[in-house]
C-alpha positions in Angstrom: 26.9 -23.5 -19.5 26.0 -24.1 -23.1 29.6 -25.0 -24.6 28.0 -25.4 -28.3 25.7 -22.6 -28.9 23.5 -21.9 -31.9 22.8 -18.3 -32.5 19.4 -17.7 -34.9 19.4 -14.2 -36.4 15.8 -12.9 -36.5 16.2 -10.5 -39.7 13.2 -8.4 -40.0 10.6 -8.9 -37.9 6.6 -7.3 -38.5 7.4 -4.6 -36.3 7.1 -0.8 -37.4 10.4 -0.8 -37.5 11.4 0.3 -41.1 11.2 4.3 -40.1 13.6 3.9 -37.3 16.5 2.5 -39.1 17.5 2.2 -42.7 19.2 -1.1 -42.3 16.1 -3.4 -42.1 15.7 -5.6 -45.0 12.3 -4.8 -46.5 12.2 -6.3 -50.0 12.7 -10.4 -50.5 15.6 -9.5 -51.8 17.1 -7.4 -49.3 15.4 -10.1 -46.6 17.7 -12.6 -48.5 20.9 -10.7 -49.1 20.7 -9.7 -45.0 20.5 -13.4 -43.9 23.1 -14.6 -46.2 25.3 -11.7 -44.4 23.7 -13.2 -40.9 25.2 -16.5 -41.9 28.9 -15.4 -43.1 29.1 -13.4 -39.6 28.6 -16.6 -38.2 24.5 -17.4 -37.6 23.4 -20.9 -37.4 19.7 -20.4 -38.3 17.7 -17.5 -39.6 14.4 -16.6 -38.5 12.3 -15.5 -41.4 9.3 -12.8 -41.4 8.6 -10.5 -44.7 7.5 -7.1 -45.6 5.3 -5.6 -48.3 7.9 -4.2 -50.5 5.6 -1.3 -51.3 4.5 -0.1 -47.5 7.1 -1.9 -45.5 4.8 -3.5 -43.5 4.9 -7.0 -42.2 3.2 -9.5 -45.0 2.0 -12.9 -44.3 2.0 -13.4 -48.5 3.1 -16.8 -49.3 4.7 -15.9 -52.6 7.1 -13.5 -50.7 8.5 -16.0 -48.3 9.0 -18.3 -51.3 11.4 -15.8 -53.0 13.4 -14.7 -49.9 13.5 -18.8 -48.9 14.6 -19.6 -52.4 17.1 -16.8 -52.8 18.8 -18.2 -49.2 18.6 -21.9 -49.9 20.5 -21.0 -53.5 23.5 -19.3 -52.0 26.5 -21.3 -51.3 26.6 -19.8 -47.3 24.7 -22.9 -45.4 22.1 -21.9 -42.9 19.1 -23.2 -40.8 15.7 -21.7 -42.3 13.2 -20.8 -39.3 9.9 -18.9 -40.6 7.5 -17.4 -38.4 4.0 -18.6 -38.3 3.1 -15.9 -36.1 1.2 -13.5 -38.4 -3.0 -13.7 -38.4 -3.5 -13.7 -35.0 -4.2 -9.9 -33.9 -7.3 -8.8 -32.7 -7.7 -5.0 -32.2 -10.9 -4.0 -29.9 -13.3 -1.6 -31.1 -13.7 0.4 -28.0 -17.3 1.7 -29.4 -18.7 -1.2 -30.6 -16.8 -4.1 -29.2 -18.4 -7.1 -30.6 -16.5 -6.1 -34.2 -13.0 -5.2 -34.3 -11.3 -2.3 -35.0 -8.5 -1.7 -38.0 -6.0 -3.5 -38.2 -7.5 -6.9 -37.3 -6.1 -9.6 -39.1 -7.7 -12.9 -38.0 -6.8 -15.8 -40.1 -7.4 -19.9 -39.4 -4.6 -22.5 -38.0 -4.1 -23.7 -41.2 -4.0 -20.6 -42.9 -1.3 -19.2 -40.6 1.1 -22.2 -42.0 -0.2 -21.5 -46.0 3.7 -20.1 -46.6 5.0 -22.7 -44.1 3.4 -25.3 -46.3 4.8 -23.7 -49.3 8.1 -23.4 -48.2 9.0 -26.6 -46.1 11.7 -25.0 -43.8 14.0 -26.8 -41.2 11.5 -25.0 -38.4 8.8 -22.2 -38.0 7.8 -20.8 -35.0 4.5 -21.3 -33.3 3.1 -18.9 -30.7 2.1 -20.9 -27.5 -0.2 -18.6 -26.0 -3.0 -15.4 -26.3 -1.4 -12.3 -24.7 -2.2 -8.4 -24.6 0.4 -7.0 -27.2 1.5 -3.5 -26.6 -0.3 -0.6 -24.8 -3.2 -0.2 -26.9 -6.3 -2.7 -27.7 -4.1 -5.1 -29.8 -4.5 -9.0 -28.4 -2.7 -11.9 -30.1 -4.7 -14.8 -30.2 -3.4 -18.3 -30.6 -6.0 -20.6 -28.8 -5.5 -24.7 -27.6 -7.6 -25.6 -30.7 -5.5 -23.3 -32.9 -2.2 -24.1 -31.4 -3.3 -28.0 -31.4 -4.1 -27.9 -35.1 -0.8 -25.8 -36.0 1.2 -28.6 -34.1 0.1 -31.3 -35.9 0.5 -30.3 -39.6 4.1 -29.1 -38.8 4.5 -32.7 -37.5 2.6 -34.2 -40.5 5.1 -31.6 -43.2 8.3 -32.7 -40.6 9.2 -29.0 -39.9 9.9 -28.7 -36.3 8.3 -26.4 -34.4 9.8 -24.0 -32.4 7.7 -23.3 -29.3 7.7 -19.8 -28.7 6.6 -19.1 -25.0 6.3 -15.5 -23.6 5.2 -16.6 -20.2 4.7 -19.2 -17.8 1.7 -20.6 -18.7 3.0 -20.6 -22.5 5.4 -23.2 -21.4 2.5 -25.2 -19.5 0.6 -25.7 -22.3 3.5 -26.5 -24.8 4.2 -29.1 -22.5 0.7 -30.3 -23.1 0.8 -30.6 -26.7 4.6 -32.9 -26.6 2.6 -35.0 -23.9 -0.1 -35.5 -26.5 2.4 -36.3 -28.8 1.9 -33.6 -31.1 5.6 -32.2 -31.0 8.4 -34.6 -31.8 11.6 -35.5 -29.7 13.5 -33.5 -28.8 11.1 -30.4 -28.6 12.9 -27.3 -29.2 11.8 -23.7 -27.0 12.3 -20.0 -27.2 12.2 -17.9 -24.4 11.1 -14.6 -25.5 11.3 -11.9 -23.0 10.4 -7.9 -23.1 7.8 -8.1 -25.5 4.8 -6.1 -23.9 3.1 -7.6 -22.1 5.0 -10.4 -21.5 7.6 -12.0 -19.4 10.3 -9.0 -18.2 13.7 -9.3 -19.4 16.1 -10.5 -16.5 18.4 -13.1 -15.6 16.0 -14.3 -13.2 13.4 -14.5 -15.3 14.9 -16.7 -17.7 16.0 -19.0 -15.1 12.4 -19.1 -13.9 10.8 -19.9 -17.6 14.0 -22.0 -18.4 13.3 -24.2 -15.4 9.7 -25.0 -16.3 11.0 -26.7 -19.6 10.7 -30.6 -19.9 14.3 -31.9 -19.0 15.2 -33.0 -22.6 14.2 -30.3 -24.3 16.8 -27.5 -26.2 16.1 -23.8 -25.8 17.1 -20.6 -26.9 16.0 -17.1 -25.4 16.4 -13.6 -26.3 15.6 -10.2 -24.8 14.9 -6.8 -26.9 16.0 -3.6 -27.4 19.2 -2.6 -25.0 19.1 -6.2 -23.0 19.5 -7.8 -26.3 23.3 -8.4 -25.3 22.8 -9.2 -22.1 20.1 -11.8 -22.7 22.7 -13.7 -25.0 25.6 -13.9 -21.7 22.5 -14.9 -19.7 21.1 -17.8 -22.0 24.6 -19.1 -22.5 25.2 -19.7 -18.6 22.2 -20.8 -18.2 22.9 -23.6 -20.6 20.7 -22.5 -23.8 21.3 -20.9 -26.9 20.7 -17.4 -28.3 18.7 -14.9 -30.6 19.8 -11.9 -31.6 18.5 -9.4 -34.7 17.0 -6.8 -36.6 13.2 -7.8 -35.4 13.9 -7.4 -31.6 17.1 -4.3 -31.7 17.9 -1.9 -34.0 21.5 -0.6 -32.1 24.5 -2.2 -31.6 25.5 0.2 -29.1 24.5 3.3 -27.8 23.4 5.9 -31.2 25.0 3.1 -33.1 22.4 1.6 -36.0 23.1 -2.2 -36.5 23.0 -4.3 -39.8 21.7 -7.9 -38.8 25.4 -9.2 -39.6 26.8 -6.6 -37.0 24.3 -8.1 -34.1 25.8 -11.9 -35.1 29.1 -11.0 -35.0 28.7 -9.0 -31.7 26.7 -12.4 -30.1 29.4 -14.5 -31.7 32.1 -12.3 -29.8 30.1 -12.9 -26.4 29.6 -16.8 -26.8 33.4 -17.3 -27.3 34.8 -15.2 -25.1 32.6 -17.1 -22.7 34.7 -20.5 -23.7 32.1 -21.7 -25.8 31.6 -22.5 -29.8 29.2 -21.5 -32.1 27.4 -24.7 -34.1 27.6 -24.8 -37.6 24.3 -25.3 -39.5 25.1 -29.2 -40.0 26.2 -29.8 -36.6 22.6 -28.0 -35.8 20.9 -30.1 -37.5 22.2 -33.3 -36.1 21.6 -32.0 -32.5 18.4 -30.5 -33.0 17.1 -33.8 -35.3 16.4 -31.3 -38.2 15.3 -32.7 -41.6 17.3 -30.5 -44.0 14.7 -29.2 -47.1 
């Protein structure tokens, strides 16, 4: 059981959710406002993607990240900033010519994937620790060992703590290898990501198995998607972890009721407190995770 819980709010993501809910923030101002509202509701940390303001599609434009981050930092409500570094690894197979990518492919170098991190220097950025099938089409997310080692080295150089996102046991295995090689500073920080097709299933059993394979000295959080978001909050706290909620992973407060990010944080905080735990403040979490405030 974890009695001192960090709540992270994943504010918008990059998925095709804009047309499914009018509460999904799109512009840098909307994303920053949603992050600030989540902080007011009790979020310790906010995990930020950005979107193209014209199309609503996920973007990796450093200028959009910089605007959103600056707006959050300029607000009086303190919150830890955690930026995605998962963009730029998408390969869509062309079934008619397998050696050429299909539309939707977006592959860039390891350094380019971190351009916005270098620009903004958040306290945390996510690193997706392996290649995997993504969805039911021909899309593959590519994150190879050389890419991951380079990204770990760069974030270490900049003083940004990597949040090691793991979608399966093999990802944990490689993340531990990077720690062994000295590419990740102590204490390491993991995020167990459950329910994304086709990574590990979202269940208490799966979360426990993955948690049991983590290094003994690490901090970790876990989340599930859609209607399993709140059950996985309770599971993560029970198993000794921290939690993540937000519109990146789930659009609903309850069946048929669309949520805001602040709504989801409020509900998660209620679950945590009903379990007898407390939610850490950003400053308390910085000390616990050995973060460098920017």
